[in-house]
N, C-alpha and C positions, 0 to 999 in steps of 0.2 A: 326357381327363379322368380322373384316379384314380378309383377303384371308390367308393362312399360304403358307407362301411363304419364309421361312428363316428356318434355321436348328442352334443347338447350340450345343457345343462340349465340354467336360469336359475332361480337361487333366490332369493327375496325373502324376506330374515327381517326379524325386527322391529329385530336390530341392525345387520345389514349384508346385504349382495348380493353375489351368485358367481355365475359363470358354469362349468362344468365340463366337459370334455370326455371320452367315457369312450368304449372302442374296443368291439367288437361282444362280448367275452368281459367287460363289465363295469369293466376295469382303467381307473383314471385317469391319463389321458395330457397333461391342461392345467388349469389352474385361474386362475381371476382373479378378486380380492376386494375388497370395500370397505366400510368400516365407513358409518353413514350415523346418525341420528337425526330425531328428527322434532320438528318446534318448536311451541308453545302460541300460540295467536292471544291476543292480551293483552285480549281485549274477550270469550274464552269460556273462563270458569275449565274444566279439566279435559279440554279440547280439547286433539287432535294433527294436526300437518297431514301427511298426504303428499305433499309438493312433486314433483308429478311432471315440471315442466320442469326441476329441478336434480336430481332423483336419474335420468331416464332417462340422462344423460350418462354418469352413475357405473356403469348398465348395462350402457352401450357399451364404457366400458372395462374393464370386468371382461369380456367377450366378445374385446376385442381382446388382451387379457393371455393370455387361454386359448389363443386360437390364435397366439400367438406363442409362449410357454410351450410346447405340443404340439409346434408345425416341422409341423406336416399343414396341407397348403393346404385352403382353404374347402369344394373340391369333394368331400374326402371327410367332410362333416360328410350325411348323408343326410336327417336332420330335428331340430330342436328344439321342445324342451318347457320348459314351466316351471311352477314351485312355489313357494309364498306363504304367507305368514301368513294365518291366514283371517281373517274378520269385517271387515277392512277393505274398502273398496269406492272407486269410480272411478264420476263420472256425467258424461257426455258431453252434446254439444248435437245439434241435428242436422245440423250441419257437420263434427260428429267430433270438435271439441274438447273437452280434457277442462276440464271448468266445477269440479270440487268431487271432493275426494279425503282420504282417512282412512286410517291405520293400523288395526291390530288392538283396539288399548287408548285409542284416542279414548271418552272419557268425559263428553261436554260436555251429552248430553239427560239432566243428572238431573231438571229438571222435567217432562220429558215420559214419563220411565220411573216416576215416580211417578203420574203421571196413568193411564199404563198398568196399572200395581198396583191402584190404588182402583178402576179400573173393572170389573176382572177380567179384563182382556183380557191381559194379561201371562200368566198362568196359563193361557188358552185358547191363546194361542201357544206356550209352552211344550209343549202337549201334542202338537199337532201338528208343532214346527219342534225338539223337545230342547233347546232354549237358553233361557237367560233374556234379557230385556230388556237388560239392563244394557250391554253394548257389542256390540251387534248391529244389523242396518236400522232395526226399526220404528221406535223410539226415534229413531234419527238423520235420519230422512226426515221425523218428525213436529217436531224440532228446525229442519231446513231448512224446510221450511213455515212456521214463525214467524217465522223470524230472517232468512233468506235468500228471501224469496218471489220477487225476481229469479229466481235460479238454482232455484228448484221449478218457475217456470213453462218455463223451458229446458231442464229434463229430457228428453233423446229416448232415452239407453241406460244400464242401467245395468251395471256389471261390478264381478265381483272383482279382489284386487290381480293374484293367477294371471292372470288374464284380460286384464289392463291389457298383459299382456306380449306375449300373442298376438296382441291389438287393433293394437297399436304394430308388430309383425313384419307382420301379414297386411293387415291391415282389417277381420278378423273380428269380430263381435259374437256371442261364446258364451262358455257357462260349464261346469262339470262338476258332476256329483252331488257331489263330496267338497266342493269349496269353496263351490257355489252353498249349498249345505246350512248355511254357516255364517253365512249370511244372517238365517238363523232368521226366514225368508219360505218357507221349505218344506213341503211334506208328507211328511215323513220315510217313511212306507210306500209313498207312491208316488213317490219320488225325484225331484220335480220341483218347480216353482213352487206354492204353496198359493192357491188365489182366494179365500179368507178372508182371510189374512192381508193381500195386497193392497188388497184389498177397501177392509179398514178404514184404509188409509192414505190411499183417495181417489187413488193413481196409474194409469196408462192401463195392463194389464197388456203391453200391446204395447212397451214401455219395457225389458222383461225379456228377456235374449235366449232362444236354444235351448238347452237341455240336454241334453249330450252325455256319455260313460262316458270316462273315463280313457282315453289311447290312440288316439281318434278324430282323424283328418285334417280340420282345419277350413280349412285353405288354405296358402299357401307365402308365402315369404319376397318383401315387394313391391322394386321398383328402388331406391325409398328408402331401406328398410331395410337394402337391403343395401349401401347406399353407404355408411350409417350405421357399420353395424357390421361390413364387414368379411366378411361371409356371402353365400355365392352367391346372386343371387334366384333364385326358383324353387325352393329348399328346403322341403320340406314342414315345414309348423307345426301340433302335435300337441298337443290338449288334455293336460296332467297332473292337476295338482290340489292340492288343501292341503298343506300340508307335510308335516303328523303322518301322514295316511294315506299317503302316499308314503314318509313315512319306515318306517314299517311293512312298505309294497311293497318297499323297498329291504333289508331284513332279511330279508324272508320270509315275513313274520306276515302271511296271508290267511286261515288257519283261525280259526275259532272256539276260545275257551277259550284262549289264549296272552296272557301278560301280559309287558307293553313297556314300556322307558322311552323317553324319548326325551328326551336333556339337551342343548338347545342355550340360546336366550338365557333362556328360557322351558324347564319340563320338562312332559312329559305322561307321566303314569301311564293306560296301556290298554290295553283288550281288544277284540277281534272280536268281533261277536254275528252271530248268523244271523234276528237277529229285532230289529225296532225299539225295543228295551229303554228305559223313558223313567224315570227314577231321580223315584218317588211323593214324596221329600223335595224333590225341586229344589235338589241340591246339585253334581251333576255335569252334563255335556252327555252328549249321543248325535247323531253324527253318521254322514251316509252314508261307507262304504269304498267301496274302488277295484272292486269290482265288483255286479252288479245283486245281488240278495238280499242285502248283508251290509253290516252296520252297525260302528259302536265309541263304546264309552262311556270317557269319559277325565276323569281330575282334572289339573287344570292348577295347578303351581308355579308363582308367579311371580318372574321376574328372576335364578335362579340363576346362568345364563351372564352376565347383565348386573352382578349384583354382583359377580364373581369380576372382571370387566374391569373395575369401579370400585376393587376394591382394588390392581390390577394399577396402574392409573394414580394412584392417590391416594400408596399406600404403598411400591411397588415398583419405585421406577427404579434399584436397585443392579442387579434381576432385567432390566428392561429392556435398563439399556446393557451387561450382561454375554453377554443373547442376542445383540444388536446385532452383539458383538465376535467371539462364538464361531461365530455363525452357528448357534445353539440358538433355541427355544423359550421365550419368559418363563414359559409357563405350566408348562413343565417345571421350570424350575426351582424357581420357587412350590412345587410339588408335591413337589419333591423337600427342599427345608426343611420344608415340612409333615407328610413321612413319619418324620421322628423322634418326633415329638408323640404320646403314647400317646391312646387311645380316651379321648374326651369334652372333648379340647382342654382338658386342666388344668383345667377347671371353667370355662371359658368359654361361658357360651349364647347360640346365636345367633337372632338377632330379624330375621328376613326374611319369606320368603314364609309366607301361611298358608295351611291347608288349603281346597280349592274350599269356597264355598259360594254356589251361582250365584245365591239371592235375597236373601242378604245378604254380599256379596261386600267386604272389605273388611281390610286386613292392618295390622299395628302399626307404628310406627315402626320404621326399622332401625336394630339398634343391638348392640352386643357387651355382655353383661350378665358380672359374676362376674370382671373382673378381680382377681390378687392382685397390688397395689403392693407389696408387701415385697419379692416375687422376680418384679422384671424379668426373668429370663432363663426362666423358664416360663411368663410370660402376657404375651407382646408379638405380633409377627406372623406366624409359624410357627403359633401357635396360633390367628388368626383366620382364617387359611388353611383350615386341616384344618376349624373350625367353620363356612364357609360350607359344604363340602361335607357335612361332619354334617346342616346346615341341608336342604337340598336334599335327602338319604337321608330325614331325617325326613319330610318332606310328602310322598315316594313311598309310606313305609311307611302314613302314613296314610289316601291315595287307593288303597293294596293292599287295606287292610281294609274299605272303603267298596264295593272292589267286587266283592272275595266277598261280602260281606253281601247285595248287590243279587244278582249273579249264584249263588250258591250252591256255587261252585267253588272250593276250595283249591288253591294253585298253587306248584308245587313247583322252578319254575325261572322266571328274567326273562331278558330279551333286552335290553341296555341298549347303546344305540347315542347317534351326535350328536357333537358336539365333547367335552362332556364324558366321555366313556369312551375318548377316548384314550391319558390318563395310564394310571398303574398304580394311583395310591394312589383316586382316585373311585369307578374301577369296585370296588374292594375293600370300602369303606366301604359302598356300596349294599349288596354280598353281606351284609357284617356285619349290616347294618341290618334287612334282610327277614329273614335267616336262611337263604337260599336259594342255589344256583348261578345266576350273571351268566353270561351267554352273551356275548360279543364280538364285531361282523362283524368281516369283515375289511373292508371300504369302511365308515368312521364316517360321510363325509357320505352315509348313507343315505337322506337326503333328496331331493338331488340323483340318488342312484343311482335312486330310484324314479322320477322325471321322466324319466332319460333311459332307462329300461324303457317308460315309454309312445312317448317318441317312437320306439323299436327296434320297438315294435309296429305304429304307424301307418307306418313305412318300410318293413313286410314283414321284418325282421331276425328277428323272435319271432313264432310264429304267434299268440300268445297273453299274457296277463301271467303265468299260472300257468308258461308255458313258460322265458318270460323271467327268472324266478327262480330257476327247478329249474337255468336252464345258469348264472347269475351267481351267487346271493348263495353267499358263503361264510362259515364262522366261525374267528375267528383264536385263538381259546380262551376255556376256562372258568374262571370267578372262584368259585372254594370259599370258605362263609363259616368264618369263624374262630369256634367255636361259643362259646369264651370270651369273644371280643369280642361276640357276638352275646347273651350273655346279659348284660353291661352294657349293650349297648345296650338290653335292657327297660326295664329300670331308668329310662339316660337318656331316652328316647325320652319318656314319662309324666312324668319332670320338665319337660323340654322344654314339651310339652302344656300343663302347668300355669301355668308361667312366661310361655307368650306369652298364655293366655288372660287372666293380669295387667296386660301389656306391651297388651294388644289393649283393654283397658278407658281406659285411660289415651286412646290415640287415640280411641276411641269418646268421651270428654268433651270434647277439641279440646285438650288440654293438650301435644299432640305431635302433627305431622302425620303418617299414614298413610303406608306404601309407595308404597300404590297405592288409592282406593276407587273402586270399580264406581259410577257415573252412577247417584242413586237410589237410595244405600243412606246 
């Protein structure tokens, strides 16, 4: 049997799933990925369903593709771990069948959120668990109890989405502190389930799995899972964790007071803490980080990656066709076109994600404002592409301001990772809007790399997560801000914030549908 010197990370994002194989030096040797979406139930407005029976075959195909592309034998995979979007959960019956599942932005439980807010329990949960109830487990469980009592009675196991992969592979029911804390049923200071929050729901505490730390071996790939995936039976299965926290691990951010942006389907603006700091104004969220004694606070920007994907699919057929013809990336071609557009996108104001406000989280109706119909040559597709990128950077800047206010720390640089950091234009816009140098890691799929580090620790390839980061994490370049552009963005940010506020009033009045509205908002 060949030496087991590689690790496999399975990553469940909001817009896609992927499987990535890394060697012991952290070099990506194979990847498979599939886009997916999460349908709404016709009788449950705001709902989104994570379709386990449809999505598991997609995960399997990602694993098969990663193995095929790597050219390595399955026996070289020492361990597999998982990471996923936070908040989403999977419920099982006593036989282990999946009976209910949702992704992170399921917001069907509006009435139940309102009741938790009115009773004061929402604030008490926030003080314990660090997150608001709009898209977390407490209100969802109450919704199930009220609307699907047959499901409620059958709940025997509760898991988060990253846990679902571990269960599918090994049969074990377990969660880790990073993803488990996104349930909003944790006591953050204790890094485990909160008896008070669970008692509020009337659930049997025994349905909640044991909590372990990332890098803990939880089982091994079963014969059935091996037959499905092509992995070797007996391959170690290791706890990974939540996508943002593992992305921070994958860029070596485990020390307090380092500002980072994870740019994927969502954008997370984050800082690691050595204490469970909870925003007294209930705007941002706090979760457990990858090591005991560490937490992170973050502001979430909705859908920058998905917005760019929408624009690609709706308006960029030429770039998609050219990319296929020339073997290039459509997003790279889109950025090439947008790079010729000046700061401010020739006056186009992008209205997409709002700053996070957990206790009243709603976004304006997605739109572009300020087209110059008299000059189509300077007011078209390429301006919109740049405007999408500027809008994400504006939201990151707003979150940075809140984090600096909460922590009392002024950040002199940022780390930028995820799919959005792959090009040249978006990192430059982020640096210019923030006004600080932005460091770009070599491995942009840092969430998957963080999961692979966890797998490597479980397999004994690294003694601990700190050493894994020291051996693996490298930075490709630093993007310095252009100060003339930053001065322009000072004014453009304030203009964008003012215009966004007016547009939000239109959505709040019900005249246009919001990009997204949290349950109970």
